[in-house]
C-alpha positions as CSV (number, residue, x, y, z in Angstrom):
1,X,-8.7,-18.1,-37.1
2,X,-9.1,-14.0,-38.6
3,X,-5.0,-13.0,-39.1
4,X,-4.6,-9.4,-37.4
5,X,-3.8,-8.7,-41.6
6,X,-7.9,-9.9,-42.1
7,X,-9.0,-7.7,-39.4
8,X,-10.0,-4.1,-41.5
9,X,-11.3,-6.0,-44.2
10,X,-14.0,-8.3,-41.6
11,X,-14.5,-4.9,-40.0
12,X,-15.2,-2.5,-43.3
13,X,-17.0,-5.9,-44.5
14,X,-19.9,-6.0,-42.1
15,X,-19.5,-2.3,-41.4
16,X,-19.4,-0.5,-45.1
17,X,-19.9,2.9,-43.5
18,X,-16.8,2.8,-42.0
19,X,-13.7,1.7,-45.4
20,X,-12.9,4.8,-46.7
21,X,-11.1,6.1,-43.0
22,X,-10.4,2.3,-42.7
23,X,-8.2,2.8,-45.8
24,X,-6.8,5.1,-44.2
25,X,-4.6,3.2,-42.0
26,X,-1.5,2.9,-43.1
27,X,-0.3,-0.8,-41.9
28,X,-2.8,-3.8,-42.4
29,X,-1.4,-5.4,-39.4
30,X,-3.0,-2.5,-37.0
31,X,-5.4,-4.5,-35.6
32,X,-5.2,-1.3,-32.5
33,X,-6.1,0.5,-34.6
34,X,-8.9,-0.2,-37.1
35,X,-10.6,-2.0,-33.5
36,X,-10.1,1.3,-32.6
37,X,-12.0,3.2,-35.6
38,X,-15.0,0.6,-34.9
39,X,-15.1,1.3,-31.4
40,X,-15.6,5.3,-32.0
41,X,-18.3,4.4,-34.6
42,X,-19.6,2.3,-32.2
43,X,-19.9,5.2,-29.6
44,X,-21.7,7.9,-31.8
45,X,-24.6,5.3,-33.0
46,X,-25.0,4.9,-29.7
47,X,-25.3,8.3,-28.2
48,X,-27.3,8.3,-31.1
49,X,-29.9,5.4,-30.3
50,X,-29.2,3.6,-33.6
51,X,-29.6,0.3,-32.4
52,X,-29.5,-1.8,-36.2
53,X,-26.6,-0.5,-37.0
54,X,-24.7,-0.7,-32.9
55,X,-26.2,-4.4,-33.3
56,X,-23.5,-4.1,-36.8
57,X,-21.0,-3.3,-35.0
58,X,-21.4,-5.3,-32.1
59,X,-21.7,-7.9,-33.9
60,X,-18.7,-7.5,-35.7
61,X,-16.6,-7.5,-32.2
62,X,-18.0,-10.5,-31.8
63,X,-16.8,-11.7,-34.3
64,X,-13.2,-11.0,-34.4
65,X,-13.3,-11.3,-30.2
66,X,-14.2,-15.7,-31.1
67,X,-12.4,-15.7,-34.6
68,X,-9.1,-13.6,-34.1
69,X,-6.1,-14.6,-32.2
70,X,-4.5,-14.0,-29.2
71,X,-4.1,-11.2,-30.0
72,X,-7.2,-9.8,-32.1
73,X,-9.1,-10.2,-29.1
74,X,-6.6,-8.5,-26.7
75,X,-7.7,-5.7,-28.7
76,X,-11.2,-5.7,-28.5
77,X,-11.5,-6.8,-24.9
78,X,-9.0,-4.0,-24.3
79,X,-10.4,-1.5,-26.5
80,X,-13.7,-1.6,-28.0
81,X,-15.0,-3.9,-24.7
82,X,-13.8,-1.4,-22.2
83,X,-14.2,1.1,-23.6
84,X,-18.2,1.1,-25.4
85,X,-18.9,-0.4,-21.3
86,X,-17.5,2.6,-20.2
87,X,-19.4,4.7,-21.9
88,X,-22.6,2.3,-20.8
89,X,-22.0,2.9,-17.2
90,X,-21.6,6.7,-17.4
91,X,-24.4,7.9,-19.8
92,X,-27.7,8.1,-18.8
93,X,-28.7,8.8,-22.3
94,X,-28.0,5.3,-23.7
95,X,-30.9,2.7,-23.9
96,X,-31.5,-0.2,-22.4
97,X,-32.2,-2.4,-25.0
98,X,-28.0,-1.5,-25.2
99,X,-27.3,-2.0,-22.7
100,X,-28.6,-5.5,-22.1
101,X,-27.2,-5.9,-26.3
102,X,-23.6,-5.2,-25.1
103,X,-24.3,-7.8,-22.0
104,X,-25.3,-10.6,-24.2
105,X,-22.8,-10.2,-26.5
106,X,-20.0,-9.4,-23.7
107,X,-21.1,-10.7,-20.3
108,X,-18.6,-13.0,-19.6
109,X,-15.0,-10.1,-21.0
110,X,-16.5,-7.6,-19.5
111,X,-17.3,-9.2,-16.3
112,X,-14.0,-9.6,-16.2
113,X,-13.2,-6.2,-16.6
114,X,-14.8,-5.4,-13.3
115,X,-13.2,-7.6,-11.2
116,X,-9.7,-7.4,-12.7
117,X,-10.5,-3.0,-11.7
118,X,-11.6,-4.3,-8.6
119,X,-8.7,-6.1,-7.8
């Protein structure tokens, strides 16, 4: 199980482009800032239609979601999945392969978010 102190390392190991930005986060246990960093970068890649890099970000978030403790899972759901799905819903420029890739990785959590919003 991934703990809070391992999130920055996990992200920077899988997405090396974020290593410098993550190093600026002073608190190694600040899961939300680390996930927010991954989220912002992923959204930039989606807008640029950089499929292979987006895939790496999705894989990283997936691992954190499924191997992280409950706090990490909540951070991924509330920050990454919520924010990325919002971009996918409102942007006409996002390609269908990226939308499909997102749903293949996060369909259950996405549906839970959608259902919670409708309640």
